[in-house]
C-alpha positions as CSV (number, residue, x, y, z in Angstrom):
1,X,-0.1,-9.1,-10.8
2,X,-3.6,-8.3,-12.0
3,X,-5.8,-10.2,-14.5
4,X,-7.5,-8.8,-17.6
5,X,-11.3,-9.0,-17.3
6,X,-11.7,-9.7,-21.0
7,X,-8.9,-12.0,-22.1
8,X,-7.7,-13.3,-18.7
9,X,-4.0,-12.3,-19.3
10,X,-1.9,-11.7,-16.2
11,X,-0.4,-8.3,-16.2
12,X,1.8,-6.1,-13.9
13,X,-0.1,-4.2,-11.2
14,X,0.7,-0.8,-12.8
15,X,-0.7,-1.6,-16.3
16,X,-3.7,0.8,-17.1
17,X,-4.6,-1.0,-20.4
18,X,-4.3,-4.7,-21.4
19,X,-1.5,-5.0,-23.9
20,X,-3.2,-7.9,-25.7
21,X,-6.8,-6.8,-26.1
22,X,-6.6,-3.0,-25.2
23,X,-9.2,-3.3,-22.4
24,X,-9.3,-0.5,-19.9
25,X,-8.0,-1.9,-16.5
26,X,-8.3,1.2,-14.4
27,X,-11.3,-0.2,-12.6
28,X,-9.6,-3.5,-11.6
29,X,-8.6,-3.8,-8.0
30,X,-4.9,-3.7,-7.4
31,X,-3.1,-5.4,-4.5
32,X,-2.1,-3.1,-1.6
33,X,1.6,-2.0,-1.9
34,X,4.0,-3.5,0.6
35,X,5.2,-1.2,3.4
36,X,9.0,-1.2,2.9
37,X,9.4,-0.8,6.7
38,X,7.4,-4.0,7.3
39,X,9.7,-6.0,5.1
40,X,12.9,-5.0,7.0
41,X,13.0,-7.0,10.2
42,X,15.6,-5.8,12.6
43,X,16.6,-8.6,14.9
44,X,16.8,-7.4,18.5
45,X,18.5,-9.9,20.9
46,X,17.1,-10.9,24.3
47,X,17.8,-8.2,26.9
48,X,20.0,-10.5,29.0
49,X,22.4,-11.0,26.0
50,X,23.6,-7.4,25.9
51,X,24.1,-7.4,29.7
52,X,26.1,-10.6,29.7
53,X,28.1,-9.5,26.7
54,X,29.0,-6.2,28.3
55,X,29.9,-8.0,31.6
56,X,32.3,-10.3,29.8
57,X,33.9,-7.4,27.9
58,X,34.3,-5.5,31.2
59,X,35.9,-8.6,32.7
60,X,38.4,-8.7,29.8
61,X,39.3,-5.1,30.4
62,X,39.7,-5.5,34.2
63,X,41.6,-8.8,33.7
64,X,43.9,-7.1,31.2
65,X,44.6,-4.2,33.6
66,X,45.3,-6.7,36.4
67,X,47.8,-8.6,34.2
68,X,49.5,-5.4,33.3
69,X,49.9,-4.4,37.0
70,X,51.2,-7.9,37.9
71,X,53.5,-8.1,35.0
72,X,54.9,-4.6,35.5
73,X,55.9,-5.3,39.1
74,X,53.3,-3.3,40.9
75,X,51.4,-6.4,42.2
76,X,54.1,-9.1,41.7
77,X,57.3,-9.9,39.9
78,X,58.0,-8.4,36.5
79,X,57.0,-10.2,33.3
80,X,57.1,-8.6,29.9
81,X,55.0,-11.3,28.4
82,X,52.3,-10.8,31.0
83,X,52.2,-7.1,30.3
84,X,51.8,-7.7,26.6
85,X,49.0,-10.3,27.2
86,X,47.3,-7.9,29.6
87,X,47.5,-5.0,27.1
88,X,45.9,-7.1,24.4
89,X,43.3,-8.4,26.7
90,X,42.3,-4.9,27.8
91,X,42.3,-3.6,24.3
92,X,40.1,-6.5,23.1
93,X,37.7,-5.8,26.0
94,X,37.5,-2.2,25.1
95,X,37.0,-3.1,21.4
96,X,34.2,-5.5,22.4
97,X,32.5,-2.8,24.5
98,X,32.8,-0.4,21.5
99,X,31.4,-3.1,19.2
100,X,34.4,-2.8,16.8
101,X,33.8,-5.5,14.2
102,X,37.5,-6.2,13.7
103,X,38.0,-6.9,17.4
104,X,34.8,-9.0,17.6
105,X,36.1,-11.1,14.6
106,X,39.5,-11.6,16.2
107,X,37.8,-12.7,19.5
108,X,35.6,-15.1,17.5
109,X,38.7,-16.6,15.9
110,X,40.5,-16.8,19.2
111,X,37.5,-18.5,20.8
112,X,37.3,-21.0,17.9
113,X,41.0,-21.8,18.4
114,X,40.4,-22.1,22.1
115,X,37.6,-24.6,21.4
116,X,39.8,-26.7,19.2
117,X,42.7,-26.7,21.8
118,X,40.2,-27.4,24.6
119,X,38.8,-30.5,22.8
120,X,42.4,-31.7,22.2
121,X,43.4,-31.1,25.9
122,X,40.1,-32.7,27.0
123,X,41.0,-35.8,25.0
124,X,44.5,-35.9,26.6
125,X,43.0,-35.4,30.0
126,X,40.6,-38.3,29.5
127,X,43.4,-40.6,28.2
128,X,45.8,-39.7,31.0
129,X,43.3,-39.8,33.8
130,X,44.2,-43.4,34.9
131,X,47.8,-42.2,35.3
132,X,47.1,-39.0,37.2
133,X,44.2,-40.2,39.3
134,X,41.5,-38.0,40.8
135,X,43.4,-34.8,39.9
136,X,42.6,-35.5,36.2
137,X,38.9,-35.0,37.0
138,X,39.7,-31.4,37.8
139,X,41.5,-31.0,34.5
140,X,38.5,-32.5,32.6
141,X,36.1,-30.2,34.3
142,X,38.3,-27.1,33.6
143,X,38.6,-28.1,29.9
144,X,34.8,-28.6,29.6
145,X,34.2,-25.2,31.2
146,X,36.8,-23.6,29.0
147,X,35.1,-25.0,25.8
148,X,31.6,-23.9,27.0
149,X,32.9,-20.4,27.8
150,X,34.4,-20.0,24.4
151,X,31.3,-21.3,22.7
152,X,29.1,-19.0,24.8
153,X,31.2,-16.0,23.9
154,X,30.9,-16.9,20.2
155,X,27.1,-17.1,20.7
156,X,27.0,-13.7,22.4
157,X,29.0,-12.1,19.7
158,X,26.7,-13.5,17.0
159,X,23.6,-12.4,19.0
160,X,24.8,-8.8,19.4
161,X,26.0,-8.5,15.8
162,X,24.5,-5.5,14.0
163,X,25.7,-6.3,10.5
164,X,24.6,-9.0,8.2
165,X,27.2,-11.7,7.5
166,X,29.6,-10.7,4.8
167,X,30.0,-13.9,2.9
């Protein structure tokens, strides 16, 4: 906004003449226009985030292939359920590597469910620890690590997100 030198009215920057007193405003200094590229800030995650994200995705692919091989009888006894779990794990890993938003959303949801179940199992492990003894400590540590791993994967997916949230 610029200000008229005669009447003091505030006017848009592009106005050549004051609409109230018809004073010529061509000599009035105007603010420098914004650079549209300067307003758009692209968030670039830390370099280690992409490396860790890709390593976890490769782990999902390799773990899925391993489960398919074990379940199909190549590396162990046959189990149809293990083959299905392995196929989904490998496909989710490939989808994470390819940055497919649908797969990343599903993995986020699965990690959220895993956190809820992990907290529940952690509570059960703490409550039953007097009955089980020192072995319960192992269960508690495993549940805490499982919760942290799921939360970390949600963090990595959010950090490597290229789209704005679709609320």
